[in-house]
N, C-alpha and C positions, 0 to 999 in steps of 0.2 A: 386562637383560643388562649385566653389568659385568665388566671384566677381572680383578676380584678374586674372582669366583666360582670355585669348584672344580667342574669339569664332568666328566661320565662318560658313556660310551656303549659299546655292544657293537661291537667292531671287526671281528668276523667275521660272515659271512652268518647270517641268522636261521634257526631250525629246529634239529632234533636233529642233533648231530655229535659227533665224538670230543672235540674241544677247542673251547672258546669263550673269546675274549679280551675282557675288559672293561677299557677304558682310562680312566684318571682323570688329569686335568691341572689344576693350579692350586696355590695356596698350601697347601691342606690335603691334598694327595695322599698325603703320607707318613703321615697319620693314618688313611687308609682301612683298612689291614689291622687296626688296633685295633678297628674296628667289628665285626670277626669274631673277636675275641680272638686275633689273630695279631700277631707282631712284624714291623715293616717291615725288610727287608734293607738293608745298606749300598748306597750308590749304585753302579750298574753290576753288581750281583750278583742272582742268582736265589736264592730260598729256598722249599723245600717246606714247606707248613704246612696244617694242618686249619683249615677255616673253620667257626666255631661261631656258632650263633644261638640265644639262650635256652638255652645249655649243650648244645644238640643239634648234632651234626655234620651239616653240609649238603654238605660236599665237602672233598676234599684237592686243593690247587691249588699251582701254581708262582706265586710273587709276585716281580715284578721292579720295582725302583725306580731311577729316573734323576733325579739332582738337577739343578736349573737351574744354568747354561744348557745343560748337556750332555744335551739331550733333543730329541725331534722337534719339540716346541712351544716350546722355550726356557724352559719352566716346569718345576717339579717334576712328574714323571710316574710313576704307579704302574700296573702292569698285573697283573690277576688272570687267570691262565691256568687256567680251570676246565674241568671236563668239560662237554660241550655238551648237558647235560640241560635240557629246558625248565623243569623244576622248580628246578634249581640256579640257572640264570640269572635266573629270575623272582624268587627269594628274595634273591639278591645285589643285583639292581637295586632291589627294594623297600626293602632295608635302606639302601642309599645314598640313595635318594629321601627317606627319612624322617630322614636325618642332617642336622643343622644345618650350613649352609654348602655343601652339595652339591646339585647339580641336574643333570638330564639335558641333555646338550649339544644345541644346535640343529644343523641340517644344515650341514655344512661348517665348524663352529666350531673344530675342532682345526686344520684347515688355516689358518683365519683367524688363529688365535693364532700359528701358525708364521710366517705372513707378518708379523704385528705385531712379532714378536721377531726379524725379519730372518733366519729360517731358510730362507725361500723368498722370491723376488721374484715379481712378477705373472706373468712368463713361466714361472717354475717351478711356480706354482700351476696355470696352464693346462696345463702339461705333465703334472702329477700327475693332473689330471682325465682327460687323454688316456690315461695309463697304465692307469687304472682301467677306462676304456671300451674299451681295445684288444681287438680280436678276432682280429687277424692279427699275425704277426711283424713285418711292415713297419710297421704302426701303432705297435707297441711300440717299435721302433727309433727312429722319428721322435719319439715322445713323450719318450724318454730323451735324445735329442739336444737337444730343447728345454730339458729340465731342466738338462742339462750346459752350456747356454749357447750353442748354435749361433746363436741370434738375438740373444742378449744382447750379444755382441761388436760386431756391426754397429750395433745401436741405441745402444749406449754411445758409439761413435765418432761417430755422427750427432749425438748430444747435444753432445759436445765441439765438433764443427765448427760447430754452430748457435750455441753460446755465443760462440765465437771470432768468427764472422761478425757477430753482433749487436754485439759490443764494437767491432769495427773500423768497422762502419757508423755506430754512435753517435758515434764519434770523428770520422768523416768529416763528419757532419752538424754536430756541435758546433763543429768547428774549420775550417769551410769557408773562412773568411777567412784562415786561416793558410797559410803556404807549405808545403803538403803535397806529397809527391812526386807527379809526374804520373801514375804508374802505380797509384795507390791504388784508383781506381774500377775500372780494368781488372782488377786483382788480385781485388777483391771479386767482380766478375762471373764471373771464371774459377773461383774457389773455389765460388761458388754453383752454377754449372753442373755442376761435378764432384760436388757434394753431391746435386743433383737426379738426376744419372745414377746415383750409387751407390744411392740409395733406389729408383729405378725398376728397376734391375737385380735387386734383391732381390724387389720386388713382382711383377715381370713373369716369374713362374715357371710361367705357364700353369695356375695354381691347382693345381700338383702336390701341395703339402702338404695343401691342403684336400680334394683328391680322395682322398688316402691316408687322411686322418682320417675323412671322412664317407662315403666310398664313392660308388658311382654306381648309378643306377637304370636297368636295362636291360629292355626289353620284347621278347619274342619273339612274333611274331604271324604268322598264315598260315592257310590252309585246314586242315580236319581231316586228320590222318594225313600232314601234310607233313614231319614230323620235328622239331617243336618240342621235344617232351619228350626226344628223343634228343640234340639239341644241348644242352639244359639239363643233362642227365646228364653229357655229355662235358665241359662247361665246369666243372661243380662237382666232377667226379671221383668222384661217388657216385650212387646211385639216388635222386635227389631227386624224380623224377616217374615214375609208373607207365607203362610202355610195353607191357605185355602183360596 
């Protein structure tokens, strides 16, 4: 695996569907349409073209090209929006696999490249994973809040405060014999206490964010016909358990 590889993968769920998107990222992404006797559109534009293989039509697809760094990964990116036929997708992937300089992406490699090109930071990467895994509106809102920097702001401030405190402490140690103001040590202790409190306040959220993201496990137990299934149906708002 090298950052100069041109990678590709199916970006939509597997199986038969109306549309299947094949995403290609890397220095040779603009060359991908030519592998199917099609022209690459200009950056930021779609183009409708027939994809040919050995002079035979395999599909008519929308081709999108985004030039670096104005793309999701920060590299040249080409997308083939094909029909979601198993035969079409298989033939496109096989042609890309056999092309020199192209290879199938590893799991999470598109996101890794976005991180390496500073399109996302680590908090954004975690937020993106939460967006993909979200099953409820609350989980989705929390994930996008993290991507948009709800935690980035406090963490960035903590970093600045730590650097400032470390610099002041080193100066206090290095120049202990100098005539430093009497309140230097007191000020350091006060600032350190404030920083500890700021971090503690964020962390001491009763695991609210973790509970939203991961959910909770609840057990309903009791004797036969006590109403466990009825309670479950009431909580879920649907007939999750048979009661008759």
